[in-house]
N, C-alpha and C positions, 0 to 999 in steps of 0.2 A: 311642768314639765318638758323640757324640749324634747323630740325624738329624739332616738339614740341616732339616725340618719344624719339628723341636720347639728348635731354636735360632732360626729364624725366628719362632717364636711368642712367644719369650720377649723377643726384641729387638723386637718391634714394642711389646709391654707395657713395655719400659724406653725405647724411643725410639732405641738403641745399634744402628742398622744396619750396621753396622762388621763386627760378630760375623759376619753375615750375610757378608758380602763375605769375611772370613776363611775361613769353614767352605764356600765355594762351591766347586762343583764339576760340570761337568754330570752326570757319572752320579750324582751325589745327587740330581737332580732329580726329585721324583713329584709325582703330582697333589695330595698336601695341601699341599705349596710352593709350586705355581701358585696354588694358589685364595687361600693366605695373601699370596702375593707380588702378588697384584693383587685384593686384597681391598681396598674403602673405606680402611682404614686403612692398609694398604700403597701405597698411592698417594699419601695424606696425608701420610705420612711420607719419600714421597720413594723409597723400596723398589721400587716398580714400574720408575720410570724407571731407575734402575740397572741390572734384570734387562734389560729390553727392550735397555738401551746392550750390554749383555756380549751379548745373543742377537745384533746388528745384527754382533758382532765375532766370534763365535765359532761356529763352521760347526758344530762336534760338537755343542754344545748346541744349535741347533736342530734338528739332527736325533733330539735326545732330546725334545725338545720335541715335533716332531711326531709321534714314538713315542706319547709322551702322552695327547695328543692322538686320536689314533685309536683307543686302546685304551680311552679313560677323557671321551669328549668331554660324554658324555649326564651324567654329574657335573661334568665342570669347568667346562662353559661357561654353565652358569644361575648360578654361584656366582662368578665374576668381575666386573671390570668392565670391561663392552662393550668401551669403549675403548680400554682394555688389549688386550682379547683382541684387536681390530681389527688395532690395529698388531703383536702376537704374529703373527697370520696371515697378513700381510701381509707380513713380514721373513721367516715359512717360505717365502711363496709366490717373494720374490726370491730366495731360496737354491736352493727345490729345485722351485721351478714350483708348480702346482697338482695335487697328488695326493690321494688317497686321502681323507688325515687331513684335510687344508684343507676340500676339497670337502664332506666328510660334517660336519665339524664346522659349517660357516654352516649348509649347509642343513638339517641335519636338528636342528640345538642351540638355533644362536641364533635371537634374536627373529625373527618369519615380516617384520616390516618391513625389519629390518636385510638381511635374509637375500636377499630381493627386491632391494634396491637393489644387494649384492653380488655378484649373479649377474648384474644387468644392465652393470655396470662391468667385470665377467668375460667377457660376450659382446661387450664394444666393443673389449674387446684381442684383436690380433689374433694366432692360435695360441695363445690362453691355456689353453684347456680340451683341446689335442690327450691329456694323459693319460688323461682320463675316458672313459669306454666304457661301452656300453650297460647292463651288470649294475647299474654306480652309478649310472648315472639309476634305471632299474627300482627299485631300492632304496631310492633318497630317495623317487620316487615311490609306492612302496609306505608306506614311513614317514609321509610326509606325510599321506594317507589314512589311517592308523592313527591319527595325531593330529588328524584335524581342523585338519591345515594347507592349506587350498584352495587361497590364494594359489599356494603351493608348488604344490601339485599341476598346479595350471593353469599355470605356468613349466615345470614339467620334462614336461608334455606337449608343450608347444607346443617344447622342446628336442628334444625325442623324433622327433617328428611332421619337423622339420627335419633331422634326423640320421637320416630315412626309416625308424623304428623305429615305425611303426603298427602292426605286428603284436605288437610288447612292449607298446606303450601300453595295447590290447587286450587281452592275458592280465591285465595289471594291474586296470582298470578292470573286469574282468567279474563279481568277486563283491562288486560294490561294488552295495547295491540301489536299483532301479531310480529310487525316490522321491530317493535321496540323491544320486543324479547330476543328477536334475532340479533339485532344489533349489541345488546348488551351482555348476549351468550346465555341470559334467563331460558334460552327456549329451551337448554338440557334436562329441564325443572318440571316441563309441561311439554306434551307433545301436542302438534294440533288438532289430533283425532280428539284428546281429553279435553283439549279447552274448547272443542267444539261442543261434543257432550255435556261438561259444564255450564255455558253459556245456554243452551236446551233446556236444561234443567234448570233453570234460572228465569226460562221463559223469555232471555235475550238474544231473540231470533236473527236480529240485524245484524247485531254484533258477531251472531254465530256463522251468518252466510259471510260476513269480511273475514273469516279465518277459512273457511270452507271454500271460496269462490275459486273455480277453476280444478278442483278435486271431485269428482262424480262422489266417490265413495264417500266422503266427508257432507256435499249434498244433499247423501241420500239419507244419512244421521239426521239430517237437518229437517226433511221433508216427512221423517217417520214421527218423529217428534211433534212438528204441526198436526199431523194426521189425527196423533194419538189424543191433543190438546182439546182438538175440536171432535173427537169421536168419529170421525169419518168412517159410512161402511165402506165394503167394496174397493175398487182397484186404486191405488194411492202411489201407483207407480212412476208417476210425472208429476211436473208442475202444471200441469193441464188438468189432470185430473184431479189434485189439490182445487186449481182453482174452478172445475165444475161444482165439485162437492161443496167449497165456500157460497158460490152464487146460488146453487139448492137452498143451503141453510139461511141465506140470508131472505128467498124468496120464500121462504116457509113461516120467518119470524115475524112476528108482528112489529116489536119495538128494533126495526133494523140498525139503529145508530149505536142504539146498548150493544146490542150483539157485536158489532166493529168493535166499539171503545172496547167493549172487555177481551178482544182480541187482536187489539191494536197490531201488537209486533209482528205476531202471526199473519195478519191479514196482509201488510206492510209486504212483509216479504215476498206473498204471494203474489200481489200486484206489479212487483217490480220485476220478478222473474219473465211474469207474464208479458209485461211491456217491453220488455231488453227481448221477448222473441223473435228470431229471423222470419224469414217467409216458409224455410224449411222446417222449422220445427214448428211454424204454428199448424201446414199442414200436417204435420204427424200427432201434435199432441192436444189439436183443438178439434173436438171430433165431431160436433155437430155446428150447424149453424147459429142455434141459438147462444152456444159458448163465442163462437166465433162473433156472433153482433157484441156482445157484451166486454170482448176483450178490445172491439173498436172503437167501444164507450170509453175505454179508457186507456185511449189515443194509439192503439197499434192499429195502422190504418192498412198494411199489407193483411190485415186476419181476412178482412173483405174479398180479396182474391179467391178464395176458398166457399166463400157464401153463392149456395145454389139453388133453394128454397124462394122463390118470388116472391114470398109472403112476408121478407125480411126488405125487400127493395124500401115500401113504404116506411118501413119504422128508421131505416138507414136516412130516408131522404127525411122525414121529422126530424133525428136528431142534429143532421148537418144544417136544418135552417132553425135550430133549436127551439121546435114545436115540442 
């Protein structure tokens, strides 16, 4: 027996769509069949209207169509007539309500202008979206950001805030570069300070520093978070303090490579901040010759200007000669 999509393809060539009706069965439907049935040719031949009529009368066919969209929406939606797709989605909605397949098909895969209008219509229908949960909204928001569908992203942020899901909004937005958030006006949903806090909680310290750069208040948040992860004792008020505490921890640890690997994100930020210090900052924050020498080993040459102890002169020479 020929597959329904093969029969449909031949019928569209010959114009005899009666063959499709004779072979049609809900279980025989496939993504390929829907794409053919709702193609421009399928619509002009009258096949699209026939299939939509069947769906209106056959609940089993609706359930099959729903499953096909859920599993293959990324392929189906861009390749079918949008008018037909909208009617099919409305038929599915009438039989099953708005579930995962319909929601994702519209908001992830339909043209953005269409999706926004459809979402507004759903919002105006009482109890229409009761089956839509937090994880589904999160998924749509993440997908919209990944595809630069920023109008959808705004709509989903608004919907999630209305559903008291501000925490989830922050978790999705936190990984978006601050410049992108500003350019797309999505920064109104997450402040720079909030983004810094969330990235620190995720131990994404390098990302947090990119957001915090230039703000002493937010850099303090990052410093405190790193200090907390290492469980440093004593003063941790400057990057020099964190560097000294880190190097002390390294020297006291047998498996130093494992320690650095475990705290790689935090250690990277500390090393970068030390390497970027100017002469004034090193003089203020690198408070003893041992730490100044260790900073020099990282590449901070002007740290040597403050080295007073002659015992380090041989170490410096040895380092320079690669000994």
